[in-house]
Every structure is written in C-alpha cells, then in structure tokens.
C-alpha positions as CSV (number, residue, x, y, z in Angstrom):
1,M,-33.5,3.1,-7.2
2,K,-33.7,4.4,-3.6
3,V,-36.7,5.9,-1.9
4,G,-34.6,9.0,-0.8
5,E,-34.1,9.8,-4.7
6,F,-37.7,10.0,-5.4
7,C,-39.8,11.3,-2.2
8,N,-41.3,14.5,-2.1
9,R,-39.2,16.5,0.3
10,D,-41.8,19.3,0.7
11,V,-43.9,17.4,3.5
12,V,-46.6,19.6,5.3
13,V,-46.3,19.2,8.9
14,M,-48.1,20.0,12.1
15,R,-48.1,19.0,15.9
16,G,-50.9,16.5,17.3
17,D,-52.6,19.1,19.6
18,E,-53.8,21.5,16.5
19,S,-57.1,21.0,15.4
20,A,-58.3,19.0,12.4
21,Q,-59.6,22.4,11.1
22,A,-55.9,23.6,10.9
23,A,-55.2,20.5,9.2
24,A,-58.0,21.0,6.3
25,A,-56.5,24.8,6.1
26,L,-53.0,23.4,5.5
27,M,-54.0,20.5,2.9
28,R,-55.9,23.4,1.1
29,E,-53.3,26.1,1.3
30,H,-50.5,23.6,0.2
31,H,-52.9,21.6,-2.4
32,V,-52.2,18.3,-0.8
33,G,-54.1,15.4,0.6
34,D,-52.3,15.0,3.8
35,V,-50.4,16.3,6.9
36,V,-47.5,14.8,8.7
37,L,-47.9,14.7,12.6
38,V,-44.7,15.5,14.1
39,E,-43.0,16.0,17.5
40,D,-39.4,17.0,18.4
41,R,-37.5,14.4,19.7
42,G,-34.1,15.4,21.2
43,G,-33.7,18.0,18.1
44,V,-35.1,15.3,15.6
45,T,-38.4,15.9,13.7
46,T,-39.9,12.8,14.1
47,P,-43.2,11.7,12.4
48,L,-46.1,10.4,14.6
49,G,-48.6,9.9,12.0
50,I,-50.6,11.1,9.1
51,V,-54.2,12.7,8.6
52,T,-55.6,12.4,5.2
53,D,-58.3,14.6,3.5
54,R,-60.3,11.0,3.5
55,D,-59.8,11.0,7.5
56,L,-61.3,14.4,7.8
57,V,-64.3,13.5,5.7
58,L,-64.9,10.3,7.2
59,E,-64.0,11.3,10.9
60,V,-65.0,14.6,11.3
61,M,-67.6,15.9,8.3
62,V,-69.8,12.9,8.1
63,P,-70.5,12.5,11.7
64,G,-70.6,16.4,12.1
65,V,-67.7,16.8,14.6
66,D,-66.7,20.2,15.6
67,A,-63.2,20.4,13.4
68,A,-62.1,23.4,15.4
69,S,-62.4,21.6,18.8
70,L,-61.0,18.2,17.8
71,A,-57.2,17.6,17.8
72,V,-55.8,15.9,14.9
73,R,-53.7,13.5,16.8
74,D,-57.5,11.8,17.8
75,L,-57.9,11.4,14.1
76,V,-54.8,9.0,13.6
77,T,-56.3,5.5,13.7
78,A,-53.5,3.2,13.0
79,P,-49.8,2.6,13.7
80,L,-47.8,5.0,11.6
81,V,-45.8,3.0,8.8
82,T,-42.6,4.6,7.7
83,V,-39.6,4.0,5.0
84,R,-36.3,4.6,5.3
85,E,-34.6,6.6,2.7
86,D,-32.0,3.8,1.8
87,Q,-34.8,1.2,1.1
88,G,-35.5,0.7,-2.4
89,L,-38.8,1.7,-4.2
90,F,-40.0,-1.6,-4.9
91,D,-39.7,-2.4,-1.2
92,A,-41.6,0.7,-0.5
93,L,-44.2,-0.5,-2.8
94,E,-44.3,-3.7,-1.4
95,L,-44.7,-2.0,2.2
96,M,-47.7,0.1,0.8
97,R,-49.6,-2.8,-0.5
98,A,-48.8,-5.3,2.5
99,R,-50.1,-2.4,5.1
100,G,-52.8,-1.1,2.7
101,V,-51.4,2.7,2.8
102,R,-50.9,5.1,0.1
103,R,-48.3,7.4,1.8
104,L,-45.1,6.5,3.6
105,P,-43.3,9.4,5.6
106,V,-39.5,8.8,4.7
107,V,-37.2,8.7,7.5
108,N,-33.3,8.6,8.0
109,E,-31.4,6.3,10.4
110,K,-32.3,8.3,13.2
111,G,-36.1,8.4,12.5
112,A,-35.9,12.1,11.3
113,L,-38.6,12.9,8.8
114,L,-37.0,13.7,5.5
115,G,-39.9,13.3,3.2
116,I,-43.0,11.5,1.8
117,L,-43.7,8.8,-0.9
118,A,-47.5,8.6,-2.2
119,V,-48.7,6.0,-4.5
120,D,-49.3,8.8,-7.1
121,D,-45.6,9.3,-6.9
122,L,-44.8,5.8,-8.0
123,V,-47.5,5.9,-10.6
124,G,-46.2,8.7,-12.2
125,L,-42.8,7.4,-12.1
126,M,-43.7,4.0,-13.4
127,G,-45.7,5.5,-16.0
128,E,-42.6,7.4,-17.5
129,M,-40.4,4.1,-17.1
130,L,-43.1,2.0,-19.1
131,S,-43.1,5.0,-21.7
132,R,-39.4,4.5,-21.9
133,L,-39.4,0.8,-22.2
134,S,-42.0,1.2,-25.2
135,S,-39.6,3.6,-26.9
136,V,-36.8,1.0,-26.7
137,V,-38.9,-1.5,-28.5
138,A,-40.2,0.9,-31.0
139,R,-36.3,1.9,-31.8
140,Q,-35.4,-1.6,-32.1
141,V,-38.0,-2.3,-34.8
142,V,-36.9,0.7,-36.6
143,R,-33.3,-0.3,-36.2
144,E,-34.0,-3.9,-37.6
145,E,-35.9,-2.4,-40.4
146,K,-33.0,-0.3,-41.8
147,Q,-30.6,-3.5,-41.4
148,R,-32.9,-6.0,-42.8
149,P,-34.9,-4.5,-45.5
C-alpha cells in the first residue's frame, strides 16, 4: 500500500511570511491541526515546513507573543520531513517514529506537494484493517462449526 493512495489531498497551505494569527484562522476555518508552509519553485509548489496548533500554543500563546506580528516561518523549528507518494505506508510510519513527527507532507519525484499523511490517518486505516482481520477469524470459526458439528 502506497502513501499516495491514502494521504489526504486537501492540504491547507500558506506562505511563510504570513502571520501566526492567519495560520490559526486557517486551522479554525478548515478544522485542521496544521498548515503546510509552501513556496513556488519554478512552477512547483514545494513544502517548506509545517506549523501545528501545538506550535501556536507553545510558541505564541504561552509566551504571550503577538500572533499578528509573528511570521509563521519563525515557528518552524525542525527540518521538514517529507515522504514520497510511491513509498509504502509502513515506511512512512517508520519515518514518523524515527523522526518523532506526527505529520508528513507527501511529495512527488519533483518535490511538489501532493498531500499530507497524519498519524490519525494511519490509526484509522489500521483500525479498519484489524477489524477486517478479526472478521476473518470469526468467519473461519463459523465455517469450521458448520463443517465439523
């Protein structure tokens, strides 16, 4: 199963020079916990970083910084970790674990932003897979009881 098949293609994006307040407004408007900072590089929308609702709380709200005057690019604290659309889901999960991130922008071979994969997405998918696996076991028991009364 490839990342590109399961990632969310509706990514909320903004430019790095926009304000932290604008980021918070976008998150509220779209009911998401992150925005991806992007720039245009030769006609390719390239991700530069991610700002999360947690970043806003810890770096803006708690210290009492004026969100309207702070550029979101100043909230990006770590190098961005991305995943290619053709990588496997388990590779993406391992990357998340190794790097300690909960969200991965999904890019193509040119580095263009295609989507985002979040831990929440994987939890839902794996829950569905476990449910299906459980039903296989239950059906096997029913089948065996009919064949061997």
